[in-house]
C-alpha positions in Angstrom: -13.1 -198.1 -64.2 -16.3 -199.6 -63.0 -18.2 -196.6 -64.4 -16.7 -197.3 -67.8 -17.6 -201.0 -67.6 -20.9 -200.8 -65.8 -22.7 -204.2 -66.1 -25.9 -205.8 -64.9 -25.7 -209.6 -64.4 -28.5 -211.4 -66.2 -30.6 -214.2 -64.7 -28.6 -217.4 -64.6 -31.7 -219.6 -64.7 -33.3 -218.2 -67.9 -30.0 -217.9 -69.7 -28.1 -221.0 -68.5 -27.1 -222.2 -71.9 -26.4 -219.0 -73.8 -22.8 -218.0 -74.6 -21.9 -215.8 -71.7 -18.1 -215.3 -71.9 -16.0 -212.6 -73.5 -12.5 -213.8 -74.4 -9.5 -211.5 -74.5 -6.5 -212.9 -76.3 -3.4 -211.0 -75.2 -0.6 -211.0 -77.7 1.1 -207.6 -77.6 4.4 -208.7 -76.2 7.9 -207.7 -77.5 9.0 -211.3 -78.5 12.3 -210.7 -76.8 13.0 -214.5 -76.5 12.0 -215.0 -80.1 14.8 -212.8 -81.5 12.2 -210.2 -82.5 10.0 -212.7 -84.5 6.3 -212.1 -83.9 5.4 -215.6 -82.5 1.7 -215.3 -82.9 2.1 -215.0 -86.7 4.5 -218.0 -87.0 3.1 -220.9 -89.1 1.5 -223.7 -87.1 -0.6 -226.5 -88.4 -3.0 -225.4 -91.1 -2.7 -221.7 -90.1 -0.5 -219.8 -87.7 -0.2 -219.5 -83.9 -3.0 -217.0 -83.4 -5.2 -218.8 -85.9 -5.0 -222.1 -84.1 -5.7 -220.2 -80.9 -8.8 -218.5 -82.3 -10.1 -221.8 -83.6 -10.1 -223.3 -80.0 -12.3 -220.5 -78.7 -14.5 -220.4 -81.9 -15.3 -224.1 -81.2 -16.3 -223.5 -77.5 -20.1 -223.0 -77.2 -19.7 -220.9 -74.0 -17.7 -218.2 -75.8 -19.8 -215.3 -77.1 -17.0 -213.1 -78.5 -13.2 -212.8 -79.0 -11.2 -209.6 -78.6 -7.6 -209.6 -79.6 -5.0 -207.2 -78.1 -1.9 -207.0 -80.2 0.6 -204.8 -81.9 -1.0 -202.5 -84.6 1.2 -203.9 -87.3 -0.2 -207.4 -86.7 -3.8 -206.5 -86.9 -4.3 -206.8 -90.7 -2.7 -210.3 -90.8 -4.8 -211.4 -87.9 -8.0 -210.2 -89.6 -7.0 -212.1 -92.8 -6.3 -215.2 -90.7 -9.7 -215.0 -89.0 -11.5 -214.6 -92.4 -9.7 -217.6 -93.8 -10.6 -219.7 -90.8 -14.2 -218.3 -90.7 -13.8 -217.1 -87.1 -17.3 -215.5 -86.7 -16.8 -214.7 -83.0 -13.9 -212.2 -83.5 -15.4 -208.9 -82.4 -12.5 -206.5 -82.4 -8.7 -206.2 -82.6 -7.1 -203.4 -80.6 -3.6 -202.2 -79.7 -1.9 -203.1 -76.4 -0.5 -201.1 -73.5 3.0 -200.8 -71.9 2.3 -203.8 -69.6 0.2 -207.0 -69.7 -2.3 -205.5 -67.3 -2.7 -202.3 -69.4 -3.1 -204.5 -72.5 -5.9 -206.5 -70.8 -7.6 -203.2 -69.9 -7.5 -202.2 -73.5 -9.5 -205.3 -74.3 -11.9 -204.8 -71.4 -13.1 -201.6 -73.0 -14.5 -203.6 -75.9 -16.3 -206.3 -73.9 -20.0 -206.5 -74.5 -22.3 -205.5 -71.6 -24.4 -208.6 -72.3 -21.7 -211.1 -71.3 -21.2 -212.2 -67.6 -17.6 -213.6 -67.6 -14.2 -212.5 -68.8 -11.7 -215.1 -70.0 -8.1 -213.9 -70.4 -5.8 -216.1 -72.5 -2.2 -215.9 -73.8 -2.3 -215.6 -77.6 0.8 -217.7 -77.6 -1.0 -220.7 -76.1 -2.5 -222.1 -79.2 -3.0 -225.7 -78.1 -5.7 -225.1 -75.5 -8.6 -227.5 -76.0 -12.2 -226.4 -76.3 -13.3 -228.9 -73.7 -10.8 -227.4 -71.2 -12.1 -223.9 -72.0 -15.6 -225.2 -71.3 -14.5 -226.8 -68.0 -12.7 -223.7 -66.7 -15.7 -221.4 -67.6 -18.0 -223.8 -65.7 -15.7 -223.7 -62.6 -15.7 -219.8 -62.8 -19.5 -219.9 -62.8 -19.4 -221.9 -59.5 -16.5 -220.1 -57.7 -16.4 -216.7 -59.3 -13.0 -217.3 -60.8 -11.0 -220.2 -62.2 -7.8 -220.9 -64.1 -6.4 -223.8 -66.0 -3.3 -225.5 -64.6 -1.5 -228.7 -64.1 0.4 -230.3 -61.1 4.1 -229.7 -60.9 6.0 -232.9 -61.9 9.5 -231.9 -60.6 10.8 -231.1 -57.1 10.9 -227.3 -56.7 13.5 -225.5 -54.6 13.5 -221.9 -53.3 16.9 -220.3 -53.7 18.5 -217.2 -52.2 21.9 -216.0 -53.5 22.6 -219.4 -55.0 21.7 -221.5 -51.9 18.7 -223.6 -51.4 16.5 -222.2 -48.6 13.4 -224.5 -48.8 11.7 -227.4 -50.6 8.0 -226.7 -50.9 5.8 -229.8 -50.9 5.2 -230.8 -54.5 1.6 -231.9 -53.8 0.6 -228.3 -53.3 2.4 -226.8 -56.3 0.7 -226.2 -59.7 1.8 -224.7 -63.0 -0.7 -221.9 -63.8 -1.9 -221.7 -67.4 -4.6 -219.8 -69.2 -7.4 -219.1 -69.9 -8.1 -217.5 -66.5 -11.9 -216.8 -66.2 -13.7 -214.5 -63.8 -17.1 -213.1 -63.1 -17.1 -209.8 -64.9 -18.3 -207.7 -62.0 -15.6 -209.3 -59.8 -12.9 -208.5 -62.4 -13.9 -204.9 -62.7 -13.8 -204.5 -58.9 -10.3 -205.9 -58.9 -9.3 -203.5 -61.7 -10.6 -200.6 -59.7 -8.6 -201.7 -56.7 -5.4 -202.0 -58.7 -5.8 -198.6 -60.3 -6.6 -196.9 -57.0 -3.5 -198.5 -55.4 -1.2 -198.2 -58.4 -0.7 -202.0 -58.5 0.5 -203.9 -61.6 0.2 -207.6 -62.0 1.6 -210.0 -64.6 -1.1 -212.7 -63.7 -4.8 -212.1 -63.6 -5.3 -214.4 -60.7 -3.0 -212.1 -58.7 -5.4 -209.3 -59.5 -8.4 -211.2 -58.1 -6.3 -212.4 -55.1 -5.5 -208.8 -54.2 -9.2 -208.2 -53.3 -9.6 -211.6 -51.5 -11.3 -213.4 -54.4 -11.3 -217.2 -54.4 -10.1 -218.9 -57.6 -10.5 -222.6 -58.5 -7.6 -224.4 -60.1 -9.1 -226.3 -63.0 -7.1 -229.3 -64.2 -6.0 -228.9 -67.8 -3.2 -230.8 -69.5 0.5 -230.5 -70.2 0.1 -229.8 -73.9 -1.3 -226.3 -73.2 2.2 -224.9 -73.6 3.1 -221.2 -74.1 5.3 -220.5 -77.2 8.2 -218.3 -76.0 11.2 -219.7 -77.9 11.7 -221.1 -81.4 12.0 -224.6 -79.9 8.5 -224.2 -78.4 7.0 -223.8 -81.8 8.6 -227.0 -83.0 7.2 -228.8 -80.0 3.7 -227.3 -80.6 3.8 -228.5 -84.2 4.5 -232.1 -83.0 1.8 -231.9 -80.4 -0.7 -230.6 -82.9 0.0 -233.2 -85.5 
């Protein structure tokens, strides 16, 4: 994998303020909890779910390009949405794989060699704010990896066969969101490791953790919800307005 995605990091001093991040929007899921409705094309605000999502990254100065991984039948509508919203950073739309990890790898193949960071974001999280995108990218530059998240509000229990086995301290528990941002060379190293050991992860932080990478938890906010059910879209509409 590293041979396919060979990259040389540029000088951070001379290019400190240039857009240096490639964004992969992952939205190739089966919509099983949406009764088969393609959630990323559902109306939202002045556009649809994927349109609002693209606008957030378009408005972030650190983002150089946007790559969307989706079902082939959604590609044309997404292109039309991008054109109507004047999303100039959209580079490519490609088909997904059988798993989330395979879908992300499809997007990786299209990342420009000139960028230094990879940001992976759920296409069904349209309410992410540009300022939080900027914040998590900044933390990734410092630590090598960072993800948006928020502290857990409720008491969490671990349960085995219907019985509570433990109560983890709430102060150490966070809800992980996206985008998750990583130094590109570090991410490719983790992909190589996963392929070599036949590992499959549903979370990109787990991928980096598998090779001992350190990841910063960047505080976002609770409005960065993921639309997984019809009720979520209604909530997103209220939050957006």
